[in-house]
N, C-alpha and C positions, 0 to 999 in steps of 0.2 A: 504494500500500500504506500502511496506517495502522499506526503503532506508536508506543509511548511513547518519547520521545527519551532518549538515554542520560543517566545522572546526571552532574552536574558537581560538582566539589569542588576544594578548594584544591590538592590534589596530583594533579589530572587529568593534567598533563603528565608527572609522574613515573610514574603508573600506565600511561599510554600507552607510555612508553618501555619499561617492564618487560614489557608484554604485547603489544608490536608494534602498538599502536593499536587493539586489540580490547577492547571495553568489557565490563562485568560481565554484560550480557545474553548476549553471545556465550559467555562462560565458563560460564554456567549451562546453555546449550545443550550446550556441550562436555561438561560433567559429566553431563548427562542421557544423552547418547549413549554416553559412556564407561561409565556404570553399566549401561545396557541391554546393552552389548556384553560386559561381564563375565559376566552371566548367560547371554547367548547363547553365549559361548565354552564355558561349562560344559556346556550341554545339547547343543551341536553335537558334542561328543565322546561324551557320555553316551548320546544317542539311538542312533547306529550301534553303539556297544558293546553296549547293551542288546539291540538287534536281533540282533546276532551271537550272543547267548546264547539267544535265542528260536528262531533258525533259522540254518542254514548255507547256505541257498539264495541264490545271488547275486541272482537277480531279485527275490526277496522283500525282501532287504535294500535293493536299489536302490529298491524301492517305497516304503520309508520316506523316503528322500531325495526321491523324486518327490512324495510327499504334502506335504513341507515347501516344495518349490519350485513346486508347481502354482499356488498363488495368484498368482505373478508372471505366469502365462499367462492366468488367468481373471478376475483382479480388478485388475490394475495400472491399466488404463484408467479404471475407475470410481473408483479411489483418487485418481487425478490430478484427475478432475473434482471430487471432494469437496474436494480441497485448494484449488481455486480458488473453491469455493462457500462454505466455512465458515472459521471461525477456525482457522488452522493450529496454533496452540498447543493449543487444546482437542482437536483431532483426535489429536495426539500423546499427550495425557493419556488419552483414551479407549482408544487402541490399547494402551498399556502397562498400563493398568488391567485390560483383558481378558487381556493376556498373563500378568499375575500370577495371575489366576484359573485359567487353563489349566494353567500349570506347577505351581501349587499342588495342583490336582486330580491331575495326573500323579504328583506326589511321593507323595500318599496311595496311589494305585493301585500304585506300585512298592513302597512300604513294606509294603502288605498282600499283595504277591505276587499281584495279580490282573491285572497288565498282560499284554496279548497283542499280537500283531503288528497285527491290525485296530485295536485301541484305540490303538496307537502311531501308526498312520496318521492317526487322528483328531487326536491331539495335535499331530503334525507339521503337519497342514493348518491347525489353529487358530493355531499359532505363526507359520506362514507368512503367514496373513491379517493378523495384527497387525504383522508385520515389513513387509509391503508398505506399509501406511498410515504406520507410524512412519518408515521409511527414506525413502520418497518425500517425506514432509512435512518431515523434518529437512533435506533438501537444498533444498527450496523455500523454507523459512522463512529460510535463511541470508542471502540477499541483502538482506532487510529489516533485518538486524542488523549487517551488515558492509559497509564501503565497497567498491565494486567493485574498486578497485586492490589490495585486500588479500584478494580471494577465494581466490587460489591458496594463500597462506599459511594462511588460515583453514581451507580444505579439507584442506591438508596436516596441520595440527594434529589435525583430527578423524579423518582417515583413519589417521594414525599412532597415535592413541589406540585406534581400533577394532582395528588390527592388533596392537598391543602387548598390550592388555588382553584381547581375545578369544582370542588365540592364544598369545602369549608368556607371559602370566600365567595366564589361566583354564585353558588346556588341560592344562598339567602338573598343576595343582591338581585338575582333573577326573579326570585319569588316576589320581591317588592316591585320590581320593574313591570312584571306582567299585570300588576294592579294599576299601573300608571299608563303604560302603552306597550302592547305586545311587540311592536316593531323595534323597541329599544334593544333587547338582547341581541337581535340579529345585526343591528347596526353596529353595536359595540364589538361584536365578534369580527366584523369586517375590519375594524380598526386594529384589533389585537393580532389578527392574521397578518396585516401589513407590518406591524412592529416585529413580528416573528421573522418575516422575510428579511427585514433590514438587519437583524442580528445575525442571521445565517450568512447573509452576504458579507458581513464584517469578519467572518472567520477567514484568515488568510490561506492562500494556496488551494491546491486541488486534493480532494480526498476520494480516491477511487482505487479499484483493484488494478494492479499492473497488468498490461497486456502487450504481448510481443507483436509489434506492428507488422512483422514479416509473416505472421501466421493469420490465416483467415479465422475470424471469430465464429465460434459455433452458433448454430441456429438457436433461437430462444427456446424452442421446444426441447432441444437436446440439453440445454443448460438446466431447464426445469426438471427434466427427467433425472439428471445427475444429482441435483439437490434432493429430490424425492428418494432416490435410491440410497444416497448416503444416510439420510435420516432413518429410513426404514431398517437399514442394516445395523444401526446403533441402538442396541436394545434399551439402554437407559433413557436416551432422549425420546425414543419411540414410545416408551411407557409414559413418560412425562407429557408428551404431546397428546396422547389419547386421553389420559387422565384430565388434562386441562380442557380438552374438548367436552368431556362429559360434565365437568364442573361448570364451565361457562354456559353450556347449553341449558342446564338446569336453572342457573341464576338468571339467564336471559329470559327464560320462560316465566319466571316469577316477576321480573321487573317489567315485562311487556305491558302488563295491566296494573302496575303498581300505582299509577296516578289515580285509577279508579278505586283501588284498595284504600288509598289515603283519603280520598274525598268521601267515600260512602261508608267505610268502616271506622277509620280513625277520625273522620269529620274535621279535616283541616282545610284551610284555604291555601292560596298560592304561597304566601309567606310562610305558613306553617309547613307546607311541603318542602320548601327550600331549607328551612331550619332542620327539619327531620333528616333530609339528605346530608346536610352539613354535620349534624350530630353523628351520623354514621361514619363520616369521614375522619372523625377523631381517632377511631380505631385504626384506620389506614395510616394516619400520620404517625401514630405510635409504632405501627408495624414497620414503616419505612425507616424510622430512627433506630429502633431496637433490633431489627432483623440481623444486621451484621454481628452485633454483640451476642445476641441469643444463639445464632448459628455457631459462633466460635465456642460458646459455652456448652451447648448440648449436642452439637454436630448437625450436619446437613440432613441426615436421615430423620432424626426426631423432629426437626423443624418442618420438614415436608409432611411427615405423618400428622403433626399437629394441624397443618393446613388442610388435611383431609378430614379430620375427625371433629374439630371444633365447630365447623359450619353446620354439622348435623343438629347440634343443640340450638344454634342461632336461628336456623330456618324453622325449627319446630316452635321456638318461642314466638317468632313473628307470625306463624300460621295460626296460633291459638290466642293471640292477644287482640284487644281493641283499644289498648292504651298506647298513645303515641310515644311516651317516654320509654316504655318497655320495648316497643318496636324499634325505636332509635338505638337502644342498647344492643338489641339483636343485630342490627345493621353494623354497629360499631365493632362488635365481636367478629362479624364476618369480614369487615374491612381489614382488621388487624391480621387475620390469618391469610387473606388474599394477598396483601402486600408482602408478608413474609414469604409466601410461596413464590411470588413474582421476583423478589430481590434475589432469592437463592437460585431459581431456575434461569433467569435471564443472565446472571453472571456466569452460571454454569455453561450455558450455550455459548457465550462469548469466549469462554475458555476452551471448550472442547472442539468447536467447529473451526476448520482451517479458514483463514481470512479470504482466500479466493472463492470459497463456497459460502461464506457467512451470510450474504444477502439471500441467496437461494434457499439454503437450509433453514435459515431463520423464517423465511416466508412460508416454507412447507410446514414448519412447526406451528406457525400461527394460522395456517390454513386449517390444520386439525383443531387447534385450540380456539380460534376465533370463528372459523367457518361453521362451527356447530351453533353459534349464537343465533343466526337467522332461523335455523331449523328449530331451535328451542323456543325462539320468540313466537314462531307460527304455532307450534304445538301448545305453548302456554295460552295464547289467545283462544285457540280452539277448545282447550280443556275448560277454560272458564265458561265458554258458551254451552258446552255439552253438560257440564255439571249444573249450570244455571237452569237449563231446560228440564233436567231430570230431578233436580233437588231444589236448591235455593240460590239466589244471587249471591248471598253472603258466602255460602260454602264454595260457590264457584270462584270467587275472588281469593279465597284462602287456599284453594286446591293446588295452585302451582308451588306454593311454599311447602305444602305437605308432601307432594311428589318429590320436590327437591331434597328434602330431608331423608326420604327413603332411598333415593338413588345415591346420595352421598354416602349413606351407611353401607350400601352394597359395594360401592367403589372402594371405600376404605378397607373393607374385608379382603378385596382382591389385590389392591395396589400397595398398601402399607407394608406388608411383609417383604416386598421387593425393593423398597426404598431405604436401604441400609447405608449408613455412613461409609462403611468399608467399601461398598460397591461404588459409591460416588468418588471416593478417594482413588480407587483403582482406575476409574475412567479418566480422572485428571492426570494420573501418572502415565497412563498410556498415551494421552495427548501430548504430554511434555516430552516423552521419549521419541515421538515422531516429529517433534519440532513445530507443533501448532502454536 
């Protein structure tokens, strides 16, 4: 990988002590991701709330979430190949420039009161496409900016910022804004996307996988197949990818109609919805801060096992309560374990996958992990409708959380015995021996 070396100056040692050895290029990336997630947090609340004003049909509302997540199923593999073919910095610039245009147009449509459910599907799909490229590339670019021994800390910083800004800061603000003008969250997202573009553009040099100009570059289909084959042959990463897919699918199904659960069972308004989501992010913040220390103390295996088992209780609590505070506590517990899982597994992928394959293999991993989300979203919306017709509306809105707790329990029984620290350390040692 080629990249401009970090700047040196008389106070370099002081700067490194203050920033944990992470240089200015990393902090520009951190700022770009943080800015992007501020806008993302605003529209992630505004879109389902707007959908609930346009329709009360659970399946139609789930369709909005489906449109947003569908690109992870249909485009993540291609996005990974693009990441390994082109300058990763420029790809992020293009992705968030397009995002600014999409949400800017959506802000105008909402302001003029011409937004419809089908148009909201288009907006969600467009934002999802931009997110696939930006998020996959931001993870792939990181090892070129950060020493490998600091990847867990660097990932924890970024994931903590994503959690705090997108959910703890942005969502309460979005909850207040939807009561003033629904177009405001979309307009602000356009601005934050533009700020993110400026910060990425300020990272010096080119960050891309080296390519021998004398050799013909393989076809994209060939590169995607190579990444898929590499992941499938790596037993540990294959297990983690499939596990993540099942977990994300269940959570996406529960969250697809969460706005209706909040309005009809927890009896909250827009601001209350935002505060509830923000309260849940407290757990994610703690997870991002404590994950590196907890992992060092108890080992990678127990950390991942905890990430599989604790959500069983959290989902069961949410499924059975009508108290917003209890529901928020359940979401906080889930956020803690999710961030711990992500910090460990993202850092592990960046350590185990060879750099020339990192974009493709990472995208294949996320194809399994995130591609299950639109499927889970659709099933969650359908489950609510079916249970509502055969039983009650309330049971229907609770049913995705009940199903999630059951599936998590089954997954933990199968996967937890295979996620031992010794096995993870052995995989790291193998990667080090082949010079990854």
